[in-house]
C-alpha positions as CSV (number, residue, x, y, z in Angstrom):
1,M,0.2,0.0,-0.2
2,A,1.6,3.6,-1.0
3,L,1.3,6.0,1.6
4,G,0.5,8.8,-0.6
5,S,1.4,12.4,0.5
6,F,3.8,13.0,3.2
7,Q,4.5,16.2,5.0
8,T,5.5,17.7,8.2
9,V,3.5,20.1,10.5
10,P,4.5,21.7,13.7
11,W,2.4,20.7,17.1
12,S,1.3,24.3,17.4
13,S,-0.5,24.3,14.1
14,L,-2.9,21.4,15.2
15,G,-4.7,23.6,17.6
16,H,-3.6,22.1,20.8
17,S,-2.8,24.2,23.7
18,K,-2.5,24.3,27.4
19,G,-5.8,26.3,28.1
20,T,-8.1,24.1,26.1
21,P,-7.0,20.7,26.1
22,L,-8.9,17.8,24.2
23,C,-10.2,15.5,26.7
24,P,-12.4,12.3,26.6
25,V,-15.9,12.4,27.7
26,G,-17.0,10.2,30.7
27,F,-13.6,10.2,32.1
28,L,-12.7,7.4,34.8
29,G,-15.6,5.3,33.7
30,R,-16.0,2.1,31.6
31,A,-18.3,0.7,29.2
32,D,-20.3,-2.4,29.5
33,R,-19.7,-4.3,26.3
34,A,-21.3,-7.6,25.6
35,P,-20.5,-10.4,26.3
36,F,-18.9,-9.5,29.4
37,T,-21.2,-7.2,31.4
38,R,-20.4,-7.0,35.1
39,N,-19.7,-5.1,38.2
40,F,-16.1,-4.9,39.5
41,A,-14.6,-3.8,43.0
42,S,-12.8,-0.6,43.4
43,E,-9.9,-0.9,45.6
44,A,-9.2,0.6,48.9
45,V,-6.5,0.3,51.8
46,C,-4.8,-2.9,52.0
47,S,-3.9,-3.8,55.5
48,S,-3.3,-7.5,55.9
49,S,-0.3,-9.4,54.6
50,S,0.6,-13.0,53.8
51,V,4.2,-14.4,53.8
52,L,4.8,-16.7,50.9
53,G,7.6,-18.8,52.6
54,A,11.3,-19.0,51.6
55,G,12.0,-17.3,48.3
56,L,8.4,-16.0,48.0
57,L,6.9,-12.8,48.0
58,A,5.0,-10.9,50.9
59,I,2.2,-8.7,49.7
60,S,-0.4,-6.9,51.8
61,S,-4.0,-6.4,50.8
62,L,-7.7,-6.1,52.0
63,L,-10.6,-5.6,49.7
64,A,-12.6,-3.0,51.4
65,T,-15.2,-1.4,49.2
66,R,-17.2,-2.3,46.0
67,A,-18.6,-0.1,43.5
68,T,-20.1,0.0,40.1
69,V,-17.7,1.3,37.4
70,R,-18.8,2.2,34.0
71,R,-17.2,4.2,31.0
72,S,-18.8,6.0,28.1
73,S,-17.6,5.2,24.6
74,G,-17.2,8.8,24.3
75,T,-16.0,11.5,21.8
76,L,-13.2,14.0,21.6
77,R,-14.2,17.6,22.4
78,R,-12.8,20.6,23.9
79,C,-13.3,21.2,27.8
80,K,-14.0,24.4,29.1
81,P,-13.8,25.4,32.7
82,G,-16.7,24.2,34.6
83,S,-18.2,22.1,31.6
84,R,-19.5,18.5,32.2
85,N,-20.5,15.8,30.1
86,S,-20.1,12.6,31.8
87,Q,-21.9,9.3,32.1
88,S,-20.2,8.0,34.9
89,A,-22.2,6.1,37.4
90,T,-23.3,7.6,40.7
91,A,-20.7,5.6,42.8
92,I,-17.8,7.7,41.2
93,P,-17.8,11.2,42.4
94,E,-17.8,13.9,39.8
95,I,-14.3,15.1,38.5
96,Q,-14.0,18.8,38.6
97,E,-13.1,20.0,35.0
98,S,-11.3,23.5,35.5
99,G,-8.6,25.2,33.6
100,P,-5.0,24.2,33.1
101,V,-3.2,22.6,36.1
102,V,-1.5,25.4,38.2
103,Q,1.6,24.5,40.0
104,Q,1.5,24.5,43.6
105,Q,4.4,24.6,46.0
106,P,4.6,22.2,47.7
107,V,1.8,20.0,46.2
108,R,0.3,17.7,48.8
109,P,-0.9,14.4,47.5
110,S,-4.8,14.1,47.7
111,S,-6.6,11.2,49.7
112,D,-9.1,11.2,47.4
113,P,-8.6,9.2,44.4
114,Y,-11.2,10.6,42.1
115,N,-9.8,14.1,42.5
116,P,-6.0,14.0,42.9
117,N,-3.9,16.9,43.2
118,F,-1.5,16.7,40.2
119,R,1.6,18.6,39.8
120,S,2.7,20.6,36.8
121,A,4.1,18.1,34.0
122,A,7.7,18.2,33.1
123,Q,8.0,20.6,30.1
124,F,9.2,19.3,26.6
125,A,11.1,22.7,26.0
126,E,13.0,22.4,29.2
127,A,14.0,18.8,28.6
128,Y,14.9,19.1,25.0
129,P,16.3,22.8,24.2
130,S,16.2,23.5,20.6
131,S,13.6,20.9,19.7
132,E,10.3,21.2,18.3
133,K,7.4,18.8,18.5
134,M,6.3,18.1,14.9
135,Y,4.0,15.7,13.0
136,H,4.5,13.5,9.7
137,E,1.2,13.7,7.9
138,V,0.8,10.4,6.2
139,S,-2.1,9.7,3.8
140,Y,-3.9,6.5,4.5
141,E,-5.3,5.5,1.1
142,P,-8.0,3.2,2.1
143,T,-10.0,5.9,3.6
144,G,-8.2,9.0,2.4
145,E,-7.6,10.3,6.0
146,V,-4.4,11.9,7.2
147,L,-2.5,10.3,9.9
148,Q,-0.6,12.7,12.2
149,V,2.8,10.7,13.3
150,P,4.7,12.5,16.0
151,F,8.3,13.2,16.1
152,R,10.8,15.5,17.5
153,R,12.8,17.9,15.4
154,V,16.3,18.8,16.9
155,H,17.1,22.4,15.3
156,L,21.0,22.7,14.8
157,T,23.4,25.6,14.1
158,D,25.2,23.3,11.2
159,K,24.7,25.1,8.0
160,T,25.9,22.2,5.8
161,P,22.9,21.3,3.6
162,G,21.0,18.2,5.1
163,F,22.6,18.8,8.6
164,E,20.4,21.8,9.8
165,H,18.0,19.6,11.8
166,L,17.6,16.0,13.0
167,D,14.2,14.4,13.2
168,L,13.9,11.6,16.2
169,Y,11.6,9.0,17.2
170,D,9.3,10.7,19.9
171,T,7.1,9.2,22.8
172,S,6.2,12.3,24.7
173,G,2.7,12.3,23.7
174,P,0.2,15.3,23.5
175,L,1.6,18.4,25.0
176,G,0.0,20.7,27.6
177,C,-3.0,18.3,28.6
178,D,-4.5,18.6,31.8
179,P,-4.2,15.1,33.6
180,R,-7.8,15.5,34.9
181,H,-8.9,15.6,31.7
182,G,-6.8,12.9,30.0
183,I,-5.4,13.2,26.5
184,P,-7.0,13.1,23.1
185,K,-8.6,9.5,21.9
186,L,-6.3,9.3,18.7
187,R,-7.6,6.0,17.5
188,A,-11.2,6.2,18.7
189,Q,-12.6,6.8,15.3
190,W,-10.4,4.1,13.7
191,V,-11.7,1.6,16.1
192,A,-15.4,2.8,15.8
193,A,-15.1,2.7,11.9
194,R,-14.4,-0.9,11.8
195,S,-17.3,-3.2,10.9
196,D,-16.2,-5.8,13.4
197,Q,-17.7,-4.1,16.7
198,L,-17.9,-6.6,19.6
199,E,-21.3,-8.2,19.5
200,E,-22.9,-10.8,21.7
201,G,-22.2,-14.2,20.6
202,S,-19.5,-13.1,17.9
203,G,-16.5,-15.2,17.9
204,A,-14.5,-12.9,15.4
205,A,-11.3,-11.8,16.8
206,V,-10.5,-7.8,16.7
207,T,-6.9,-8.1,17.0
208,Q,-4.2,-6.6,14.9
209,M,-2.8,-9.9,14.0
210,H,-6.4,-11.1,12.9
211,Y,-6.5,-8.1,10.3
212,A,-2.8,-8.8,9.2
213,K,-3.4,-12.5,8.4
214,R,-6.1,-11.4,6.2
215,G,-4.1,-9.0,4.2
216,L,-5.4,-5.7,5.5
217,I,-3.0,-2.9,6.5
218,T,-4.8,-1.0,9.4
219,Q,-4.3,2.9,10.3
220,E,-2.2,1.7,13.3
221,M,0.0,-0.3,10.8
222,A,0.6,2.5,8.6
223,F,1.1,4.8,11.7
224,V,3.9,2.5,12.7
225,A,5.5,2.1,9.3
226,A,5.9,5.8,9.2
227,R,7.4,6.0,12.7
228,E,9.9,3.2,12.0
229,G,10.6,4.3,8.5
230,M,9.3,0.9,7.1
231,E,6.9,-0.2,4.5
232,P,3.4,-0.8,5.7
233,E,3.4,-4.2,3.9
234,F,6.4,-5.4,5.9
235,V,4.8,-4.3,9.2
236,R,1.7,-6.1,8.4
237,S,3.7,-9.2,7.2
238,E,5.6,-9.3,10.5
239,V,2.6,-8.9,12.7
240,A,0.7,-11.8,10.7
241,R,3.7,-14.1,11.2
242,G,4.0,-13.3,15.1
243,R,7.4,-11.9,14.7
244,A,6.1,-8.5,16.0
245,V,3.3,-7.3,18.2
246,M,1.3,-4.0,18.5
247,P,-0.2,-3.8,22.0
248,L,-3.1,-1.7,21.5
249,N,-6.4,-2.4,23.3
250,R,-9.4,-1.3,21.6
251,N,-10.4,0.6,24.9
252,H,-7.1,2.5,25.2
253,P,-7.6,4.8,22.2
254,E,-5.2,7.4,23.6
255,A,-2.3,5.3,22.8
256,E,-0.1,6.2,19.8
257,P,0.7,3.0,17.6
258,M,4.0,1.2,18.0
259,I,5.4,-2.1,17.3
260,I,7.7,-4.7,19.0
261,G,9.8,-7.0,17.2
262,R,13.3,-7.7,16.3
263,K,13.2,-6.3,13.0
264,F,12.2,-2.9,14.4
265,K,13.7,-0.4,16.9
266,V,14.5,-2.0,20.1
267,K,11.9,-0.7,22.6
268,I,12.1,0.2,26.1
269,N,9.5,-0.7,28.9
270,A,9.5,1.3,32.1
271,N,7.9,-0.1,35.4
272,I,5.9,2.1,37.6
273,G,3.2,1.6,40.3
274,N,2.5,2.0,43.9
275,S,3.3,-0.4,46.8
276,A,1.6,-1.1,50.1
277,V,3.9,1.4,51.7
278,A,4.8,4.1,49.2
279,S,3.6,6.4,46.4
280,N,0.1,7.7,45.4
281,I,-1.8,8.6,42.2
282,E,-0.1,11.7,41.9
283,E,3.3,10.3,41.8
284,E,2.5,7.4,39.5
285,V,1.0,9.8,36.8
286,E,4.1,12.0,37.2
287,K,6.3,8.8,36.6
288,L,4.1,8.0,33.6
289,Q,4.5,11.6,32.2
290,W,8.3,11.4,32.9
291,S,8.7,8.2,31.5
292,C,7.1,9.3,28.2
293,L,9.2,12.5,28.1
294,W,12.5,10.7,28.3
295,G,11.6,7.9,25.8
296,A,9.9,5.0,27.4
297,D,7.9,3.0,24.7
298,N,5.6,1.3,27.1
299,I,5.0,1.4,30.9
300,M,3.9,-1.3,33.1
301,D,1.7,-0.6,36.2
302,L,2.8,-3.0,38.8
303,S,0.8,-1.3,41.6
304,T,0.3,-3.6,44.7
305,G,-1.0,-0.9,47.2
306,R,-3.9,1.4,47.6
307,H,-6.5,2.1,45.1
308,I,-5.1,-0.1,42.2
309,H,-8.1,0.4,40.1
310,E,-8.2,4.2,40.2
311,T,-4.4,4.5,40.0
312,R,-4.6,2.4,36.7
313,E,-7.4,4.4,35.3
314,W,-5.6,7.8,35.8
315,I,-2.6,6.4,34.1
316,I,-4.4,4.8,31.2
317,R,-6.4,8.0,30.5
318,N,-3.0,10.1,30.3
319,S,-0.9,7.4,28.6
320,P,0.3,7.9,24.9
321,I,2.2,4.7,25.1
322,P,0.9,1.1,25.8
323,V,0.1,0.1,29.3
324,G,0.7,-3.4,30.8
325,T,0.1,-5.1,34.0
326,V,0.4,-8.2,36.0
327,P,-3.2,-9.2,36.8
328,I,-2.4,-11.6,39.5
329,Y,-1.4,-8.7,41.7
330,Q,-4.8,-7.3,41.7
331,A,-6.7,-10.4,42.0
332,F,-4.1,-11.2,45.0
333,E,-5.2,-7.9,46.6
334,K,-9.0,-8.9,45.9
335,V,-8.6,-11.9,48.3
336,G,-7.0,-9.9,50.9
337,G,-3.7,-11.4,50.4
338,D,-4.9,-15.0,51.3
339,I,-3.4,-17.3,48.3
340,A,-5.8,-20.3,49.5
341,K,-8.9,-17.9,48.3
342,L,-7.3,-16.9,45.0
343,T,-9.5,-18.9,42.3
344,W,-9.8,-18.7,38.6
345,E,-12.9,-16.9,38.9
346,V,-11.5,-14.2,40.8
347,F,-8.7,-13.9,38.2
348,R,-11.1,-13.8,35.4
349,E,-13.1,-11.2,36.8
350,T,-9.7,-9.0,37.1
351,L,-8.9,-9.7,33.6
352,I,-12.3,-8.4,32.2
353,E,-12.1,-5.4,34.5
354,Q,-8.6,-4.5,33.1
355,A,-9.6,-5.2,29.6
356,E,-12.6,-3.0,29.8
357,Q,-10.2,-0.3,31.2
358,G,-7.9,-0.4,28.3
359,V,-4.9,-2.4,29.4
360,D,-2.8,-3.3,26.3
361,Y,-0.8,-6.2,27.6
362,W,-0.8,-8.8,30.4
363,T,2.0,-10.5,32.0
364,I,0.6,-14.0,32.8
365,H,2.9,-16.6,34.3
366,A,1.1,-19.6,32.4
367,G,4.2,-21.2,31.7
368,L,5.1,-22.0,35.5
369,L,3.8,-25.6,35.8
370,F,3.5,-27.4,39.2
371,R,6.1,-30.0,38.2
372,F,8.8,-27.4,38.0
373,V,8.3,-25.9,41.2
374,P,10.6,-28.6,43.0
375,L,13.4,-27.7,40.4
376,T,13.7,-24.4,42.3
377,A,14.8,-26.1,45.6
378,K,18.6,-26.2,45.0
379,R,18.6,-22.6,43.8
380,L,20.4,-20.0,45.9
381,T,17.7,-17.4,45.6
382,G,14.5,-19.6,44.8
383,I,11.7,-18.2,43.1
384,V,12.2,-14.4,42.5
385,S,9.2,-13.4,40.4
386,R,6.3,-12.0,42.5
387,G,3.8,-13.3,40.2
388,G,5.6,-16.6,39.7
389,S,6.0,-17.1,43.6
390,I,2.0,-16.6,44.1
391,H,1.3,-19.1,41.3
392,A,3.8,-21.4,42.8
393,K,2.6,-21.3,46.4
394,L,-1.0,-21.8,45.0
395,C,-0.1,-25.1,43.1
396,M,1.5,-26.1,46.4
397,I,-1.4,-25.4,48.6
398,S,-4.3,-26.8,46.3
399,G,-2.2,-29.6,44.7
400,E,-3.6,-28.6,41.3
401,E,-1.9,-27.2,38.2
402,N,-1.5,-23.4,37.4
403,F,-5.0,-22.2,36.7
404,A,-3.6,-19.8,34.2
405,Y,-2.2,-22.9,32.3
406,Q,-5.5,-24.7,32.6
407,H,-7.5,-21.6,31.4
408,W,-5.3,-20.6,28.7
409,D,-8.2,-20.9,26.1
410,D,-10.4,-18.7,28.1
411,I,-7.6,-16.1,28.5
412,L,-7.2,-16.2,24.7
413,E,-10.7,-15.6,24.2
414,I,-10.8,-12.4,26.4
415,C,-7.6,-11.1,24.6
416,S,-9.1,-11.7,21.2
417,K,-12.1,-9.6,22.1
418,Y,-10.1,-6.6,23.2
419,D,-6.9,-7.1,21.2
420,I,-5.0,-7.6,24.5
421,T,-1.3,-8.6,23.9
422,L,0.0,-11.5,26.0
423,S,3.2,-11.2,27.6
424,I,4.0,-14.9,28.8
425,G,5.7,-14.5,32.2
426,D,8.9,-15.9,33.2
427,G,7.8,-17.0,36.7
428,L,11.0,-19.1,37.0
429,R,13.6,-16.5,35.9
430,P,17.0,-16.6,37.7
431,G,17.4,-14.1,40.6
432,C,21.0,-14.3,40.7
433,I,23.9,-15.1,38.5
434,R,24.6,-18.5,40.0
435,D,20.9,-19.7,39.2
436,A,21.1,-18.6,35.5
437,N,20.2,-21.0,32.7
438,D,19.1,-23.8,35.1
439,E,16.5,-26.4,34.2
440,A,13.6,-24.8,35.9
441,Q,14.1,-21.6,33.8
442,F,14.3,-23.4,30.5
443,N,11.6,-25.8,31.0
444,E,9.3,-22.9,31.5
445,L,10.7,-21.3,28.3
446,K,9.6,-24.5,26.4
447,V,6.1,-24.3,27.8
448,Q,6.2,-20.5,26.7
449,G,6.7,-21.8,23.1
450,H,3.7,-24.0,23.3
451,L,1.3,-21.4,24.8
452,T,2.6,-19.0,21.9
453,R,1.6,-21.2,19.3
454,R,-1.9,-21.9,20.9
455,A,-2.2,-18.1,21.0
456,W,-1.6,-17.6,17.3
457,E,-4.0,-20.2,16.4
458,K,-6.7,-17.7,17.9
459,D,-5.1,-14.5,16.3
460,V,-3.8,-13.5,19.6
461,Q,-0.7,-11.4,19.7
462,V,2.1,-12.9,22.0
463,M,5.6,-11.9,23.3
464,N,7.9,-14.0,25.6
465,E,9.5,-12.8,28.9
466,G,13.0,-13.5,29.6
467,P,15.6,-13.2,32.4
468,G,16.8,-11.9,34.8
469,H,20.4,-12.4,36.3
470,V,22.6,-14.0,33.4
471,P,26.6,-13.6,33.1
472,L,27.6,-12.3,29.7
473,H,28.9,-15.6,28.4
474,K,25.5,-17.5,28.9
475,I,23.2,-14.8,27.5
476,P,23.7,-16.3,23.6
477,Q,22.0,-19.5,24.9
478,N,18.9,-17.7,26.2
479,M,18.5,-15.7,22.7
480,R,19.1,-19.0,20.7
481,N,16.6,-21.1,23.0
482,Q,13.9,-18.6,22.8
483,L,14.1,-18.3,18.9
484,E,13.9,-21.8,18.4
485,W,11.6,-22.8,20.9
486,C,9.1,-20.1,20.8
487,S,8.9,-19.7,16.8
488,E,10.5,-16.3,16.7
489,A,8.0,-14.5,18.8
490,P,9.2,-11.2,20.2
491,F,11.5,-11.6,23.3
492,Y,11.2,-9.2,26.2
493,T,13.6,-9.3,28.8
494,L,14.5,-7.9,32.3
495,G,18.3,-6.6,31.4
496,P,19.6,-9.1,32.0
497,L,21.8,-8.1,35.1
498,T,25.4,-9.2,34.3
499,T,26.7,-9.4,37.8
500,D,24.9,-9.3,41.4
501,I,27.7,-7.1,43.2
502,A,26.5,-3.6,42.5
503,P,23.1,-2.6,44.3
504,G,22.5,1.1,43.6
505,Y,24.1,0.7,40.2
506,D,22.0,-2.2,38.8
507,H,20.8,0.3,35.9
508,I,24.4,-0.2,34.7
509,T,24.7,-4.0,35.5
510,S,21.5,-4.8,33.6
511,A,22.2,-2.3,30.6
512,I,25.3,-4.2,29.8
513,G,23.3,-7.5,29.5
514,A,20.5,-5.5,27.8
515,A,22.8,-4.1,25.0
516,N,24.3,-7.7,24.5
517,I,20.7,-9.4,24.1
518,G,19.4,-6.7,22.2
519,A,22.1,-7.0,19.7
520,M,21.3,-10.6,19.4
521,G,17.7,-10.0,18.6
522,T,15.7,-9.2,21.9
523,A,12.7,-6.9,20.7
524,M,12.0,-5.1,24.1
525,L,14.1,-4.4,27.1
526,C,12.4,-4.0,30.5
527,Y,14.3,-1.2,32.3
528,V,16.1,-1.5,35.6
529,T,16.5,1.5,38.0
530,P,19.3,2.2,40.4
531,K,16.6,1.4,43.2
532,E,16.5,-2.2,42.0
533,H,16.6,-4.5,44.9
534,L,16.5,-1.5,47.2
535,G,13.2,0.2,47.1
536,L,10.4,1.9,45.1
537,P,11.8,4.1,42.4
538,N,11.1,8.0,42.4
539,R,10.9,10.2,39.4
540,E,14.7,10.6,39.0
541,D,15.4,6.9,39.4
542,V,12.9,6.5,36.6
543,K,14.7,8.8,34.2
544,A,18.1,7.1,35.2
545,G,16.7,3.8,34.0
546,I,15.3,5.1,31.0
547,I,18.4,6.8,29.8
548,A,20.6,3.7,30.8
549,Y,18.2,1.7,28.6
550,S,18.0,4.1,25.9
551,I,22.0,3.7,25.5
552,A,21.5,-0.2,25.6
553,A,18.7,-0.1,23.1
554,H,20.4,2.3,20.6
555,A,23.7,0.4,20.9
556,A,21.6,-2.8,19.8
557,D,20.2,-1.0,17.0
558,L,23.7,0.1,15.9
559,A,24.9,-3.6,16.1
560,K,21.9,-4.8,14.1
561,E,22.4,-2.0,11.5
562,H,18.9,-0.6,11.7
563,P,18.2,1.8,9.2
564,G,18.9,5.3,10.2
565,A,20.3,4.2,13.7
566,Q,23.8,5.6,13.0
567,T,22.6,9.0,11.6
568,R,22.2,10.6,15.3
569,D,25.7,9.3,16.2
570,D,27.2,10.7,13.1
571,M,25.7,14.1,13.4
572,L,26.7,14.4,17.1
573,S,30.3,13.5,16.3
574,K,30.5,16.0,13.6
575,A,29.1,18.7,16.1
576,R,31.7,17.5,18.7
577,F,34.7,17.7,16.3
578,E,33.4,21.1,15.0
579,F,33.0,22.4,18.6
580,R,29.5,23.1,18.5
581,W,28.8,22.6,21.9
582,N,25.2,23.4,22.1
583,D,24.5,21.0,19.3
584,Q,26.3,18.3,21.2
585,F,24.2,18.9,24.2
586,N,20.9,18.9,22.2
587,L,21.6,15.7,20.2
588,S,22.5,13.8,23.4
589,L,19.9,11.6,25.2
590,D,20.0,13.9,28.1
591,P,20.5,17.6,27.0
592,V,20.1,19.2,30.4
593,T,22.7,17.1,32.2
594,A,25.2,17.2,29.4
595,R,25.1,20.8,29.7
596,K,25.2,20.9,33.3
597,M,28.5,18.7,33.3
598,H,30.1,21.0,30.8
599,D,29.1,24.0,32.5
600,E,30.5,22.9,35.9
601,T,34.1,24.1,35.0
602,L,33.2,26.2,31.9
603,P,29.9,28.0,32.7
604,T,30.4,31.2,30.4
605,D,28.3,31.5,27.3
606,S,31.6,32.2,25.5
607,S,33.0,28.8,26.5
608,K,30.3,27.3,24.1
609,D,32.3,28.7,21.3
610,S,35.8,27.6,22.8
611,K,37.8,24.7,21.1
612,F,38.4,22.8,24.0
613,C,37.0,21.4,27.3
614,S,38.4,21.5,30.8
615,M,39.7,18.0,30.2
616,C,42.4,18.7,27.8
617,G,42.4,22.6,27.8
618,P,43.4,24.5,24.8
619,K,46.8,22.9,24.0
620,F,46.1,19.2,24.4
621,C,42.7,18.8,22.8
622,S,43.3,16.0,20.1
623,M,40.6,17.3,18.1
624,K,41.9,20.8,17.9
625,I,45.4,19.5,17.1
626,T,43.8,17.5,14.3
627,E,42.1,20.6,12.9
628,D,45.5,22.4,12.8
629,V,47.0,19.4,11.0
630,R,44.4,19.7,8.3
631,A,44.8,23.6,8.1
632,Y,48.3,23.0,7.6
633,A,48.1,20.3,4.9
634,K,45.5,22.5,3.1
635,A,47.8,25.6,3.2
636,N,50.8,23.6,2.0
637,G,49.1,21.8,-0.8
638,Y,48.5,18.2,0.9
639,E,44.7,18.5,0.6
640,E,44.6,16.5,-2.7
641,E,43.9,12.9,-2.0
642,T,46.1,11.5,-4.9
643,E,49.1,13.6,-3.9
644,S,48.7,12.3,-0.3
645,M,48.5,8.8,-1.5
646,E,51.5,8.9,-3.5
647,E,53.5,10.4,-0.5
648,T,52.3,7.6,1.4
649,K,53.0,5.0,-0.8
650,E,56.6,6.2,-1.3
651,F,57.1,6.4,2.5
652,V,55.8,2.7,3.0
653,N,58.1,1.5,0.2
654,V,61.1,3.3,1.7
655,T,60.2,2.1,5.3
656,S,59.6,-1.5,4.2
657,G,62.9,-1.5,2.4
658,A,64.9,-0.3,5.6
659,F,62.8,-3.0,7.5
660,A,64.0,-5.8,5.3
661,D,67.6,-4.5,5.6
662,V,67.7,-5.1,9.2
663,G,66.3,-8.6,9.0
664,D,62.7,-7.9,9.7
665,T,63.6,-7.3,13.3
666,V,61.7,-4.7,15.2
667,F,63.8,-4.5,18.2
668,L,67.4,-4.2,17.2
669,P,70.4,-5.2,19.3
670,I,72.5,-2.5,20.8
671,P,75.6,-1.8,19.0
672,E,78.9,-2.6,20.8
673,D,80.3,0.9,20.7
674,V,77.5,2.3,22.4
């Protein structure tokens, strides 16, 4: 399919502004859609706890209140101060729709989950000086509509034709939107226009894989193709074959389409979410915005504390990137942390609740089978996956097989109705270097492959999760086994961490492994923050993790020779050699930090024109010396390549002759008369 016309437009020309953000109608609600029409719990304070035994996790919870939560299908409109047009049930308090968020110092978190006290979002212009939010306008021929594909344009001072600016992949989402209103529903009309709306008794899948297998290039596929610099047909074929996934729940129309696959840019996932002892809704939405700003391609809400449902609702309605969860966490909370009460029925109810909210992908540890649990007994750190530990103990208590494995077909049915991607969890991943690549880990991976092929039969998109803690020399075996046993489904790994000796720096120990396994074909890397193993990450920890993994992902793209990956390196290197300091800063992953480090020793504006930094000073800068050498060569007629080559050839001939005369010896004996 040809894309037709292609042009760029600035963000400001699209009519979006801080004062009148586009917002979804019926915010913080859900729609009852056949065949799943039910009421679900809204979560409150968790106070009880349950210890899962050696190597297993303790998670606290108590189900305290129940409320009917509904969502209007909604349309896009501009919000005005005091306006209201919501179909939320009476159990949900009205959300006050006022003007733009005004920053308060300090901002105290609200105890009301339906009226959070949001702080002002981080500013795009402050994070990325000399950058502009732009959109490629791509014509989608089947309908004639124009798709607006976001990117970030970095303006440079280089006057060389073709080097005046650089366009970069952008995940920051719509600018200037009030979190209380949410962000525009980009895909709402695309979903509504399709003829296969959910109907009672309809067995048709509505997944991107379903469309791809039937030769249809959707708007989402065309959007992704423009973002990746690929042909739409190539995107369709990779999704159809299961080698790439596009996590896009029908009920999360705010999400900008993206793709995960080893033939595309390596993606980054950021984990956020509260715990039973820390964080709140305001902080988690701020982490979401911070993650999107600095380049996360997906986020997972791993909340295990208060107001799980409400926290997730605020996150989804404000997220321009896909949102994933681990549903067993909320199911565990619903039964008050009592594993013996955790049943398939409770888990299924949680799945449907999250599907209705708009969760794009689920981590479900269906590959952890009862017979694999004893294989972890001799491990140094046992079972370190929270979800895996819950499933393992439930198997031990009930004496029955993992209910996620037993009800896999039921899970697939739900996924096919909402287009939810399954990320088959690695509940038996190694938690330390010593446990890497053991029998328990690889047995589970084989089951993942079996479940993957069953999902493809139902046109459900799947990716496989991987470790973990793995030393460098054992990483290749993980990639080879996954490709073979899981039929080339996208691999999604947590690092892996390559050593266990650096608490506080595990974003580095894991980024080393991530770069390696990414270069070998892993499609998405789950970031690790400096707080890993130590505590709940804050906003700055999230940024540090994303930057570390952006480095790893980009290094992997370079190794794979992904189209266009090296352009940014070349342009930054050119700016560095030409001493264009501001361009160096602005082309970096973190311009603010790069500038701050430079200015610690050379803070004046005039230093931005200096041909040296504080490391080498004006006389020892190798690039300045090279520049002088080139200037001398040009002034003395050595700039011609042919002349230089002839002189070099003559020098080599003379030198090689002298070398032969002394018997091909590099270190000559000392003459006796010396």
